[in-house]
C-alpha positions as CSV (number, residue, x, y, z in Angstrom):
1,M,-6.2,-12.0,26.3
2,P,-3.6,-13.9,24.2
3,K,-5.3,-17.2,22.9
4,I,-3.3,-20.2,23.0
5,L,-3.8,-23.5,21.4
6,L,-2.4,-26.8,23.1
7,L,-1.9,-29.9,21.7
8,D,-0.6,-32.8,23.1
9,D,-1.5,-36.8,23.0
10,E,-0.4,-36.9,27.0
11,L,-4.0,-35.7,29.1
12,T,-1.7,-35.1,32.4
13,M,0.4,-33.1,30.3
14,V,-2.0,-31.2,28.8
15,Q,-3.8,-30.4,31.9
16,M,-0.7,-29.4,33.8
17,V,0.4,-26.8,31.0
18,A,-3.3,-25.4,30.4
19,D,-3.5,-24.7,34.1
20,M,0.0,-22.8,34.2
21,L,-0.8,-20.8,30.8
22,R,-4.3,-19.7,32.6
23,Q,-2.7,-18.6,35.8
24,E,-0.6,-16.3,33.4
25,G,-3.5,-14.8,32.0
26,H,-3.9,-16.5,28.7
27,E,-6.9,-18.3,27.3
28,V,-6.0,-21.7,26.5
29,F,-7.8,-24.5,24.2
30,P,-6.4,-27.7,25.0
31,F,-6.6,-30.5,22.7
32,T,-5.5,-34.3,23.0
33,N,-6.5,-35.1,19.5
34,I,-5.2,-33.9,16.2
35,Q,-8.5,-33.8,14.2
36,A,-10.3,-31.6,16.9
37,A,-7.2,-29.3,17.2
38,S,-7.1,-28.7,13.6
39,G,-10.8,-28.0,13.3
40,A,-10.2,-25.4,16.2
41,L,-7.4,-23.6,14.3
42,T,-9.9,-22.1,12.2
43,T,-12.7,-21.5,14.8
44,H,-10.6,-19.7,17.4
45,T,-7.6,-18.2,15.2
46,P,-5.1,-18.8,18.2
47,D,-2.2,-16.3,18.4
48,L,0.2,-19.1,19.2
49,V,0.0,-23.1,18.9
50,I,2.0,-25.3,21.3
51,T,2.1,-28.8,20.0
52,D,4.2,-32.2,20.6
53,L,5.5,-33.3,17.2
54,Y,5.0,-36.9,17.8
55,L,1.4,-37.3,18.7
56,D,1.4,-41.1,18.0
57,K,4.9,-42.0,19.2
58,A,5.5,-42.9,15.6
59,N,5.2,-39.9,13.1
60,P,5.6,-36.4,13.6
61,H,1.9,-35.3,13.0
62,G,2.6,-32.3,14.8
63,M,4.1,-30.9,11.5
64,E,0.5,-30.9,9.9
65,I,-0.9,-28.7,12.8
66,L,2.3,-26.2,12.3
67,K,1.5,-26.0,8.4
68,K,-2.0,-25.3,9.0
69,A,-1.0,-22.7,11.6
70,R,0.8,-21.0,9.7
71,E,-1.7,-20.9,6.8
72,L,-3.8,-18.7,9.2
73,T,-4.6,-15.2,8.5
74,P,-2.7,-13.8,10.0
75,P,-0.4,-16.8,10.9
76,A,0.0,-18.0,14.1
77,V,3.2,-18.4,16.1
78,V,4.1,-22.0,16.8
79,I,6.4,-23.6,19.4
80,V,7.2,-27.5,18.8
81,I,7.5,-30.0,21.7
82,T,9.5,-33.2,21.6
83,G,10.2,-36.0,23.9
84,F,12.3,-37.9,21.8
85,G,15.6,-36.3,21.3
86,S,14.4,-35.7,17.8
87,V,16.1,-32.4,17.8
88,D,16.8,-33.1,13.7
89,T,13.1,-33.3,13.3
90,A,12.6,-30.0,15.3
91,K,15.0,-28.3,13.3
92,E,13.3,-28.9,10.5
93,A,10.1,-27.7,12.0
94,M,12.2,-24.3,12.4
95,K,12.7,-24.3,8.9
96,Q,9.0,-24.7,7.9
97,G,8.3,-21.7,9.9
98,A,8.0,-22.7,13.7
99,F,9.0,-19.9,16.2
100,D,11.0,-22.1,18.9
101,Y,10.9,-25.9,20.2
102,L,11.7,-27.6,23.5
103,E,12.9,-30.6,24.6
104,K,10.6,-32.5,27.1
105,P,11.3,-32.6,30.0
106,F,11.6,-28.9,29.9
107,K,11.8,-26.5,32.9
108,V,8.8,-24.3,33.9
109,D,10.7,-21.0,33.8
110,E,12.2,-22.2,30.5
111,F,8.6,-22.8,29.1
112,K,7.2,-19.6,30.2
113,L,10.1,-17.5,28.6
114,C,9.5,-19.3,25.7
115,V,5.7,-18.4,25.6
116,Q,6.5,-14.7,26.3
117,R,9.1,-14.2,23.7
118,A,6.6,-16.1,21.3
119,L,3.5,-13.9,22.3
120,S,5.7,-10.4,22.1
121,Y,6.9,-11.9,18.4
122,N,3.6,-12.2,17.5
123,A,2.5,-8.9,18.6
124,A,5.4,-7.2,16.7
125,V,4.7,-8.9,13.8
126,S,0.9,-7.9,14.0
127,E,2.0,-4.4,14.6
128,T,4.4,-4.5,11.7
129,V,1.5,-6.0,9.6
130,Y,-0.9,-3.3,10.4
131,L,1.8,-0.2,10.0
132,R,2.4,-1.8,6.0
133,K,-1.6,-2.0,5.6
134,Q,-1.7,1.6,6.5
135,L,1.3,2.7,4.1
136,K,-0.2,0.5,1.3
137,K,-3.5,2.2,2.0
138,K,-1.7,5.8,2.0
139,Y,-0.1,5.0,-1.1
140,Q,-2.6,3.3,-3.2
141,F,-3.4,4.6,-6.3
142,S,-6.4,6.4,-5.2
143,Q,-4.1,8.9,-3.7
144,I,-3.1,10.2,-7.0
145,I,-6.2,12.3,-8.3
146,G,-7.3,13.2,-11.9
147,S,-9.4,12.2,-14.2
148,A,-7.9,14.1,-17.3
149,P,-7.2,11.7,-20.1
150,K,-3.5,12.3,-19.7
151,M,-3.7,11.2,-16.2
152,Q,-6.0,8.0,-17.1
153,Q,-2.9,7.1,-19.3
154,V,-0.5,7.5,-16.1
155,F,-2.8,5.3,-14.1
156,K,-3.2,2.5,-16.8
157,M,0.7,2.7,-16.7
158,I,1.1,2.4,-13.2
159,E,-1.5,-0.6,-13.1
160,R,0.4,-2.5,-15.5
161,V,4.2,-1.9,-14.2
162,A,3.7,-1.8,-10.2
163,D,4.2,-5.5,-9.9
164,T,7.2,-5.9,-12.1
165,D,10.8,-5.7,-11.2
166,S,11.4,-3.3,-14.4
167,T,13.4,-0.3,-14.0
168,I,11.3,2.7,-14.2
169,L,11.8,6.5,-15.0
170,I,9.5,9.2,-13.9
171,L,9.6,12.3,-15.8
172,G,7.7,15.7,-14.9
173,E,7.9,19.1,-13.8
174,S,8.5,19.8,-10.3
175,G,5.4,19.3,-8.0
176,T,4.0,17.0,-10.3
177,G,4.1,13.7,-7.7
178,K,6.9,11.8,-8.9
179,E,7.6,10.3,-5.6
180,L,4.1,9.7,-4.8
181,V,3.9,7.7,-8.1
182,A,7.2,5.7,-6.9
183,R,5.6,5.0,-3.9
184,A,2.6,3.7,-5.2
185,L,4.7,1.4,-7.6
186,H,6.5,0.2,-4.5
187,F,3.5,-0.2,-2.1
188,N,1.5,-2.1,-5.0
189,S,4.3,-4.3,-5.7
190,R,5.7,-7.7,-4.4
191,R,8.3,-6.1,-2.8
192,Q,5.7,-3.7,-0.4
193,F,6.8,-5.5,2.6
194,A,10.3,-4.5,2.1
195,P,11.9,-0.9,2.4
196,F,11.0,1.8,0.1
197,V,14.4,4.3,0.3
198,P,14.1,7.7,-1.5
199,I,16.9,10.0,-1.8
200,N,17.2,13.3,-3.5
201,C,20.3,13.2,-5.6
202,S,20.7,17.1,-6.1
203,A,20.5,17.6,-2.3
204,L,24.1,16.4,-1.2
205,P,27.4,17.3,-2.4
206,E,29.2,14.5,-4.8
207,N,31.5,12.8,-2.1
208,L,28.4,12.6,0.5
209,L,26.1,11.2,-2.3
210,E,28.8,8.6,-3.2
211,S,28.7,7.5,0.6
212,E,25.3,7.8,1.4
213,L,24.2,5.8,-1.7
214,F,27.1,2.8,-1.8
215,G,28.2,3.2,1.8
216,H,32.0,3.2,3.0
217,R,34.5,1.6,5.5
218,R,35.9,3.2,8.3
219,G,38.9,5.4,7.8
220,S,38.2,5.4,4.0
221,F,37.8,9.3,4.4
222,T,38.5,12.1,6.5
223,G,35.2,11.8,9.2
224,A,34.7,8.0,8.3
225,I,35.1,6.7,11.8
226,T,32.7,3.7,11.6
227,D,31.7,1.4,8.7
228,K,28.4,2.4,6.9
229,K,25.9,0.8,4.7
230,G,25.0,2.5,1.8
231,L,21.1,3.1,0.6
232,F,21.6,0.4,-1.7
233,Q,22.2,-2.2,0.8
234,E,19.3,-0.8,3.0
235,A,16.8,-1.2,0.1
236,D,17.7,-4.8,-0.7
237,G,15.1,-6.9,-1.4
238,G,12.8,-3.5,-1.9
239,T,12.9,-0.3,-3.9
240,I,15.4,2.5,-4.0
241,F,13.9,6.2,-5.2
242,L,16.7,8.1,-7.1
243,D,14.8,11.7,-7.3
244,E,16.6,14.3,-9.7
245,V,19.0,11.7,-11.1
246,G,20.2,14.2,-13.8
247,S,22.2,16.1,-11.1
248,M,24.5,13.2,-10.3
249,S,27.9,13.5,-11.6
250,P,29.8,11.9,-14.1
251,L,31.6,9.6,-11.7
252,L,28.5,8.4,-9.8
253,Q,26.9,8.1,-12.9
254,S,29.4,5.3,-13.9
255,R,29.1,3.8,-10.5
256,L,25.3,3.6,-11.1
257,L,25.5,2.1,-14.3
258,R,27.5,-0.7,-12.5
259,V,25.1,-1.6,-10.2
260,L,22.5,-1.4,-12.6
261,Q,24.4,-3.9,-14.8
262,E,25.9,-6.2,-12.2
263,R,23.5,-5.9,-9.4
264,E,26.2,-5.1,-6.7
265,V,27.5,-2.5,-5.1
266,R,31.5,-1.4,-3.6
267,R,31.6,0.8,-0.5
268,V,34.1,3.8,-0.6
269,G,37.2,2.4,0.3
270,E,36.9,-1.3,-0.1
271,N,37.1,-3.5,-3.3
272,V,34.6,-6.7,-2.3
273,P,31.6,-6.4,-4.3
274,V,28.2,-7.0,-2.7
275,Y,25.2,-8.3,-4.2
276,V,21.8,-6.3,-3.8
277,N,18.6,-7.2,-4.8
278,V,17.0,-3.9,-5.5
279,R,14.4,-2.4,-7.8
280,V,15.6,1.1,-9.2
281,L,13.2,3.8,-9.6
282,S,14.2,7.4,-11.0
283,A,13.1,10.7,-11.3
284,A,13.9,13.9,-13.4
285,N,12.4,17.2,-13.7
286,E,13.7,18.3,-17.0
287,P,14.7,15.9,-20.2
288,L,17.7,13.9,-19.9
289,E,18.2,13.7,-23.8
290,K,18.9,17.3,-23.4
291,K,21.9,16.6,-20.8
292,I,23.1,13.7,-23.1
293,K,23.7,16.2,-26.0
294,D,25.4,18.7,-23.4
295,G,27.7,15.7,-22.4
296,T,26.5,16.1,-18.6
297,F,24.4,12.3,-18.7
298,R,25.9,9.2,-19.9
299,E,23.8,8.2,-22.7
300,D,24.3,4.3,-21.7
301,L,22.9,5.1,-18.5
302,Y,20.0,6.7,-19.7
303,Y,18.9,3.8,-21.6
304,R,19.5,1.7,-18.3
305,L,17.0,3.8,-16.3
306,N,14.3,4.7,-19.1
307,V,13.4,0.9,-19.9
308,I,9.6,2.2,-18.9
309,P,9.2,5.8,-18.8
310,I,6.2,7.4,-17.0
311,T,5.4,10.9,-18.1
312,L,3.6,13.2,-15.6
313,P,1.6,16.2,-16.9
314,S,1.9,19.5,-15.8
315,L,-1.3,21.1,-14.0
316,R,-1.9,23.7,-16.7
317,E,-2.2,20.5,-19.3
318,R,-5.0,19.0,-16.9
319,R,-6.9,22.1,-15.7
320,D,-10.2,20.0,-15.5
321,D,-8.5,18.1,-12.3
322,I,-8.3,21.6,-10.3
323,P,-11.6,21.2,-8.8
324,L,-11.2,17.5,-8.0
325,L,-7.9,18.3,-6.1
326,V,-8.9,21.2,-4.3
327,A,-12.0,18.9,-3.3
328,H,-9.2,16.4,-1.9
329,F,-7.5,18.9,-0.3
330,L,-9.9,20.5,1.8
331,K,-11.9,17.3,2.5
332,D,-9.3,14.4,3.0
333,K,-6.5,16.8,4.2
334,I,-7.3,20.1,5.8
335,S,-10.8,19.6,7.3
336,P,-9.7,16.5,9.2
337,R,-7.1,18.7,10.8
338,T,-9.1,21.7,11.4
339,D,-12.5,19.9,12.3
340,N,-13.8,22.3,9.9
341,S,-16.0,21.6,6.7
342,F,-15.1,24.5,3.9
343,Q,-16.7,25.7,1.0
344,M,-15.3,27.7,-2.0
345,T,-16.9,30.8,-3.8
346,R,-17.2,30.4,-7.8
347,Q,-15.0,33.3,-8.5
348,A,-12.3,31.9,-6.2
349,M,-12.4,28.5,-8.1
350,D,-12.2,30.3,-11.4
351,I,-9.2,32.0,-10.4
352,L,-7.8,28.7,-9.3
353,C,-8.6,26.9,-12.9
354,A,-7.2,29.8,-14.7
355,Y,-3.9,30.1,-13.3
356,D,-0.9,28.6,-14.8
357,W,0.3,26.6,-11.5
358,P,4.2,26.8,-12.4
359,G,4.7,24.6,-9.3
360,N,1.8,22.4,-10.5
361,V,-0.1,20.3,-7.6
362,R,2.4,21.3,-4.7
363,E,1.8,24.8,-5.3
364,L,-2.0,24.3,-5.6
365,E,-2.2,22.2,-2.3
366,N,0.1,25.3,-0.3
367,A,-2.5,27.8,-1.9
368,V,-5.4,26.1,-0.8
369,E,-4.3,25.5,2.7
370,R,-3.1,29.2,3.0
371,A,-6.8,30.0,2.1
372,A,-8.4,27.3,4.1
373,T,-6.2,28.9,7.2
374,L,-6.8,32.6,6.1
375,C,-10.5,32.8,5.2
376,D,-13.2,34.0,7.7
377,G,-15.5,31.1,8.9
378,D,-15.6,28.1,6.3
379,L,-16.2,30.0,3.1
380,I,-12.9,30.5,1.0
381,Q,-13.1,33.7,-1.3
382,A,-10.8,35.2,-3.7
383,A,-9.4,37.8,-1.2
384,D,-8.0,34.6,0.7
385,L,-5.9,33.3,-2.2
386,P,-2.3,34.1,-2.4
387,P,-1.9,37.7,-4.1
388,S,0.4,36.1,-6.8
389,V,-2.3,33.9,-8.0
390,V,-4.9,36.5,-7.8
391,E,-3.1,39.2,-9.7
392,S,-2.0,36.8,-12.4
393,V,-5.4,36.1,-13.8
394,Q,-8.4,38.2,-14.6
395,I,-11.8,36.8,-13.8
396,P,-15.1,39.1,-14.6
397,S,-17.2,39.3,-11.5
398,N,-20.8,38.5,-11.6
399,K,-23.9,38.1,-9.7
400,D,-22.8,34.3,-8.7
401,S,-19.3,35.1,-8.0
402,E,-19.6,35.1,-4.2
403,A,-22.0,32.0,-4.3
404,A,-20.1,28.6,-3.1
405,V,-19.6,26.2,-5.5
406,T,-20.4,22.5,-5.1
407,L,-17.3,20.4,-4.9
408,P,-16.9,17.3,-6.6
409,A,-17.1,14.0,-4.8
410,V,-13.6,12.6,-4.7
411,P,-13.8,8.5,-5.3
412,D,-12.5,5.7,-2.9
413,S,-11.8,3.3,-6.0
414,A,-8.5,2.2,-6.2
415,L,-7.9,3.2,-9.6
416,Y,-9.6,6.5,-10.1
417,P,-10.9,7.3,-12.7
418,L,-10.0,3.7,-14.8
419,H,-13.2,1.9,-13.8
420,A,-15.3,5.6,-13.4
421,Q,-16.7,5.3,-16.6
422,D,-16.3,3.1,-19.7
423,P,-15.6,5.2,-22.7
424,A,-17.2,3.2,-25.1
425,A,-20.2,3.3,-23.1
426,T,-21.0,6.8,-24.2
427,S,-21.3,9.0,-27.2
428,A,-19.3,11.8,-28.3
429,G,-22.0,14.1,-26.5
430,G,-22.0,12.2,-23.4
431,K,-25.5,10.2,-24.2
432,P,-26.4,6.7,-24.0
433,P,-25.7,5.0,-27.2
434,S,-28.9,4.9,-29.2
435,G,-31.1,1.7,-29.8
436,E,-31.8,1.0,-26.1
437,P,-34.9,2.7,-24.6
438,I,-34.7,4.4,-21.4
439,L,-36.6,2.6,-18.6
440,P,-38.0,4.4,-15.6
441,L,-35.5,4.2,-12.7
442,R,-37.7,2.0,-10.7
443,T,-38.2,-0.9,-13.3
444,F,-34.4,-0.7,-14.4
445,M,-33.5,-1.2,-10.4
446,R,-36.0,-4.0,-9.9
447,E,-34.4,-6.0,-12.9
448,Q,-31.1,-5.3,-11.7
449,E,-32.3,-6.6,-8.2
450,Q,-34.4,-9.7,-9.5
451,A,-31.0,-10.6,-11.7
452,H,-29.0,-10.3,-8.5
453,L,-31.1,-12.4,-6.6
454,N,-31.1,-15.2,-9.4
455,R,-27.3,-15.3,-9.7
456,A,-27.4,-16.1,-5.6
457,L,-29.8,-18.7,-6.0
458,Q,-27.6,-20.2,-9.2
459,E,-24.7,-20.0,-6.7
460,C,-26.2,-21.6,-3.9
461,D,-27.8,-24.3,-6.0
462,G,-31.6,-23.5,-5.8
463,D,-31.3,-23.6,-1.8
464,K,-33.0,-20.6,-0.6
465,E,-31.6,-20.6,3.0
466,K,-28.2,-20.3,2.0
467,A,-28.8,-17.7,-0.6
468,A,-30.7,-15.6,2.0
469,V,-27.7,-16.1,4.2
470,L,-24.9,-15.3,1.1
471,L,-27.2,-12.0,0.3
472,G,-27.5,-10.7,4.2
473,V,-31.4,-10.8,4.5
474,S,-33.9,-13.0,6.0
475,L,-35.6,-15.9,4.2
476,A,-38.8,-14.1,4.1
477,T,-37.4,-10.9,2.7
478,L,-36.0,-13.1,0.3
479,Y,-39.4,-14.8,-0.6
480,R,-41.1,-11.8,-0.6
481,K,-38.3,-10.3,-3.3
482,L,-38.7,-13.6,-5.4
483,S,-42.8,-13.2,-5.2
484,G,-42.7,-9.4,-6.2
485,E,-44.4,-8.5,-3.3
486,D,-41.6,-6.0,-2.4
487,K,-42.3,-3.1,-5.0
488,E,-42.2,0.0,-4.1
489,G,-45.3,2.5,-4.3
């Protein structure tokens, strides 16, 4: 049931409109006082606010409600009402974020239609915000799995440059996850609510790629029966990802260089430039320096694209990540689709770790999915792996070969593995630094708990009731823990 906050200084007006809205099935919170209405904004978090602009016939105090309503999370949709012919003030309210305005006296049908449109708009915005959150969750950094040192360097670089407008060139073999990195960069930047537009430059012939990137005018070539916006215009305000950028023809390279220099595009068959605000991410699966020497790639374009390079290691350069990736594919991707919890024998895992994976992570995912599909039951064995993988490596068999191996846990942290472990906290042998005694676990946990309790009390200026609320425990539990009566065994 939509919640509507109604504010007007005329009691009769408030009662009439409130009754009308309730008959339409809405939950209504009517007010004639601006202070009470202002407090109710945070208490009731309405979907729609309907407010008179001039509550004291002199000053547009309704603007205050408009501002506070738009500051809510999520923002409320606002309709402003004015009875003094102050259309200019109402238009100013529209500039400040009001959805629409009505002049008194208004017709009932006109009012109902305006409310219906405002609530429909609010529902559409809420759905868009939800979908955007889901996209951001899907492409947050935690979706790029890896704990090897080379992957840690990649994570650190992505974290540093995600929220900039710098042009980035992502380098790596096929299947290393270049587009996944590009999407993570976009959905963790200030451009996350604008379009992300990917295109594979090697998938289209030159004439079609030019039209796709820059658009065309009707009649500019055979088959151009309508005007078409290019992908640069479609990505305006957001990010365009040019995959396999090294396959571009010299003509398209020169046009792309102009876009990067001038921030404007010209459609095919048109001479009028159009300004675009687009962040450019590109990717290549082979060194572009070689193409520059061969004369097939412009050096000036290379330096424009390669402002910040991010190089993804091949899977054979980070074999220690293979068990982690296998666990991710089985637990997070395959098991939810099949309602089955898979395990893997030690021999099968040893084969996966020994194979060179020329197709990198993409090939590994395909191999794991194939094995899960073909295995008998929920235990993946060596025979379930692709023959090309099994025949390429020699793994000696032993008594533990058929035993199920424990799959590593895949962490949920947004920047795995940057914060998983402080390298300075351990010595080369993986032991705690010397100089500090190893306390019994119970003693260590008790000390940590006491420190946390003291911090909460300091935060609440010694008020134990507030500290208990902050900690999410009862007051009695807080007293018991502070007195030391809550010790185990």
